[in-house]
N, C-alpha and C positions, 0 to 999 in steps of 0.2 A: 469609133474613136480609136486612134492609134496610140499605143502605149510606148514608153521610152525604149524598151528592148528592141522594138521594131526600128527605131531610129538608129540605134547602134548597129543593127544588122545592115541597114542601108549604107551607113558610113563605111563599115568594114568592107562591103562589096566594092565600093568605089576605090578604097585603098588597094585591095587585091588586084583590081583591074588596072591600077596605075593611071586612073583618069580622074578628072575633077567631076565626078558624077554628081549631078544636082539631085537633091532630095525631091521626091514628088510633092506636089502641093499639099496632098492630104496627109503627108508624114509629119508636118509641123503640128504642134499642139493645137488641137481643135479649139476655135474661139468659143468663148461663152457667149452665146447669142442672146443679147439683151435687146428688148424692144420696149418702146414706150409710146402710148397714144398722145401724151402731153409733152414729154421732153425727149424727143428722139436724139438730140445732140448729147444729152447726158447719157442715154443708153449706149450710144456709140463709144463714148469715152470709157464708160464702165466696162464694156466688152474688151477694149484694149487693155485696160488695167488688169483685168482678171487673166487674160491671155498672157500678159507679161509675168504675172505672179506665178503662173504654172509652167512657164516656158522651160525652165531648167530642172524641174522636179520629176523624180521617178515616181512610179506607182500610178494607180488609177484613181481619179477624182471625179465625183459627180456633184453638180450644183443645181439647186432650185431656189429661186429668189422671187419674192413678190412685194412690191410697194404699191398698195391700192391707190393712194392719193395721187401718185404720179402715173398710174396706169402702166407701171414698169414690171416686166418679168424677165428673168434670166434663166436659161436652161443650158446645161452641159451634161450630156450623158445621164439625164435625169430619170430614165427608165431602167438603167442598169441595176441589177439586184445585188445586195450585200447582206451578209449576216449582220443583224442589227446590233448585237451586243447590248449594252445597257440603255441605248435609246429606246428599246422596247418597253422600258418602264413608263414612258409617256403614254403609250397605248393602254397599259394596265391601269394607270391613274385615270385616264379618260373613261374607261369602262366602269371602274368603281364609282366614280362620280355620277356617271349616267344612270347606273343602277339605283343609286340612292335617290336621284331626282325622279325616276320612274315610280319609286315606292313612296314618294311624297315625304321624304325625310332627309335630314342632314346625314352625312357620313357618321357612322358610329365612332366612338372614341378609339376603338381598336383600329378601324380602317384609317382614321386620321393619323394615328401614330405610325402605322405601317407606311402610309403614303409619304409622310414627312421623312422617315428614315430612307425610304426607297429613292426619293427624288433628291433630297438635299445632301445625303451621304452616300448614295448609290448602294444602299444595303440590300444584299441579295436574298437574305432570309426573308425579309419583309416582302420583297418582290415575289418570291416563290409562294409565300403564304397567300398573297392576294391573287396570284395567277391560279392557284389550285382552287380557289373559291369562285372562279369565273368560268362559265361554259364557253366552249369554242364558238357556239352559235352567237353568244353575246359579243365576243371579241370581233368576230367577223362582221356582225351588224354595225359595230362602232366604225370599223374600217369602211364599210359600204356607205354609211350615212355621211362620212367625212369626204367621200369621193376617192378613197384610196383603192386602186384597182390592181396593184401589182403584189401587194404584201401577202405572204403565205406564213401562217402561224407555225412556230417551232413545234416539233413533235413532243407530246407527253409533257415532261417538266422542263424541256429545253427552250424556255422562252427567249433566251439570248441568241438562239439560232433561228429566230424568226427572220425570214428573208424579206427585205424591203428595198424601196427605191427612194431617191431624193424627192421625186415629185409626190410620192405617197406621204413622206414625212412633212412636206410643205402643206399638204391638204390636212393632215392631222393637226399641225400647228394652228391652222386657221380655226379648227373646231375648239382646240384647247384655249385659244386666245379669248374665247367668249366665257370662260369659266374663271371667276376671280380667285377661287381657292387654288386652282391649278397654276395660275399666273403667280400667285403668292409663293407657292412652293418652289417653282422654277426660278424665282428671284432670290432664293435663299441657299443656293448651291454653295457648299463650302469652298473656301478660297483655292485649295489645292486641286479642285476639280473644275474650276471656272476658267479654263483655257478655251481656245478655239474661237468661237464666234464673238467672244468678248473683245478680242484683240482689235485695237484701233478705235474702240467706242469712246466718244468724248464724255465728259462729265455730265453733259445734258441728256445723255441716253442711258437708259437702264435696259440691260439685256437679260431676259429670262431664258434659261437654257437647260439643256441636258446633253451630256456627252457619253460616248461609248468607246472602249479601247480594249481590244482583244486579239491576241495572236493565236493562229491555228496552224496546222500542218500545211495547209494550202493557203495561198494569198498572204502569208506572213501576218503583219499587223493590220487589223481593221481599226481605223481611227475615225470617229464620227463626231460631229458637233452640230446641233440644231438649236435655233433660238428665235425669240421674238423681241424686236427692239421697240421700246416704248419710251416716252419722255420721262426724264427724272423729275422730281418735284420742282415746280415753278419753271420748267423748261418749255421751249416751243414744242408744238405737237410733232410727233414722229411716229410712224407705224410701218414697219416692214418685217418680213419673216424670211429666214434663211435656213437652208438645210445643206450641209456639207458632209458627204460620205466618201470614204476612201478605203482601199486595201492595197496589198502589195507594197506596204511601207516596210523598209528594213528594220526600223525601230519605232517605238512610240514617239520618241522625240522628233524624229524625222517627219512623221505624219502630222504631229501637232504644228510643226513649223510650216508645213505645206498649207494646211487649212488656215492658219493665222495670216499667211500672206494674202489669201483671198479675202478674209474678213477685213483686214486693214484697208484693202482697196474699196470694199463695199462701204464701210463706215465713212471713209474719207469723202466719197462721192455723195452719199445719201444723207449724211448728218450735217455736212458743211461746217464742221467745227474741228478743232485740234484734238488729236487723240489723247486720252488720259492715260492709256497704257499701250505699250507696244507688244513685242513678242514675249512670250513666257520664257524666262531664263531656263536653259537646259537643266540646270541642277534642281529646278522645281518640278521636273517631270520624272515620275518615279520608275517607269518601265515595269511596274507591277500590273499584270492584267486586271481588268475589272471583275473577273470571276463570274461573268454572266453565262459561261459555258465552259466545258473542259477545254484546256489549252490543246491537248491532243486527244483524238478519239480513243477511248479505252476499250480494248478488246474488239469484238465484232463491230462493224459499222452500224450507225444508228439506223433504225427503221426509216423508210421513206416518209417524207412529210405528208400529212393528210391533206386532202383537197379542201379548199375553203368551203365552209358551210357544214362540214362534218363535225358534229358537236356531241359533247358529253358533259354532264353537269359538273363533274369534278375531275379534271384530268389528273392522272397520277401514274406512278410506276406500276407495271403489272404485278399482281399478287404472286408470291412464290409459295409452292407447296411446303408446309412446315415439315421439318425433319421428324418431329414427334407429334402424334395426334393431339389436338387440343384437350387439355385436362389430364393427359397421361404423364406419368413421371418419367423423365428421360433415363435410360439405362446408365448405370455407373460405369466408371472407367474400367474397373475390374471385369464387369460383365461383358463389356465390349471386347476386352482383350481375350476373354475366354472364347467368345464367338469366333475370333479370328484364328485362334490356335488350332493346329491340326489335331484331329481326333486320334487317340491311341487305340489300337485293337484291344477289345476286351478279352481277358483270359478265360479259357474254357475250364469248367470244373473237372477235377480228376475223376476218372472212372474207377 
């Protein structure tokens, strides 16, 4: 997939040469390849719409879409890896619900409170608490059972730096869509975080979603939006899933606008109804990171990500050696000052 900086380079080359140099065919925005076993004409039109929505946009965007009833799939750079930011919380939720199911019980009151805060308000403390209680083996098993083959868990407590792809997120959404509690939580995301895949959805469609938005020293803003479209009450049946991932966005607002252009095209073709909401107004987008990982790496670079399958029961930061042995009383400030002061020579007794 060719990104916009390459297009500028090619255009500049033509200007410097003083010729009307044509861009190579592969330099144009790569089409979102949509195919359908039942409605190929619709798939072709949707491909054109998505290509148009992305034509003048900077940054890198990946798309994975599935409408089972139409036998329709769309793929655009869907194996490209991105830092997941807060969409990793969907994986955490799926793992917590799966563990409860294996144990033959409902989620505990504490688990339920933390999942609700994590999904509906994107609460990071709740996410970290749940992540610390899950083994890497369990998280990797959830991914494997969903058919997610690209995702690499973030190291230690850095769940927001989990590396994932659009196709893996689509596979995870398929698994999540079978859990009523997960769908209920993703349908209650607070209004100021309900941008992205909701854009263009008509009143007959309810979008269950989770977003992520994180700037880092490399690739600027990551802006992601994943969701499941289901019918609103008393509406005709509808069921499609969409994952939109992006990075190299200059601002959060810019990334949201890019993703919403694609979402508008998708809902217009697949819902067949007038949009209830358009683009999110720029003033409603805060430009405040989701806090899922440090904005800039602090100090030395993070240790390399562990290989999938390497597990420990409760991941956490490495223990530090205490400055004072356990149970001992720390020295006073005066005592420490005396230790640092230079020794004076002792006087010798007179003879």
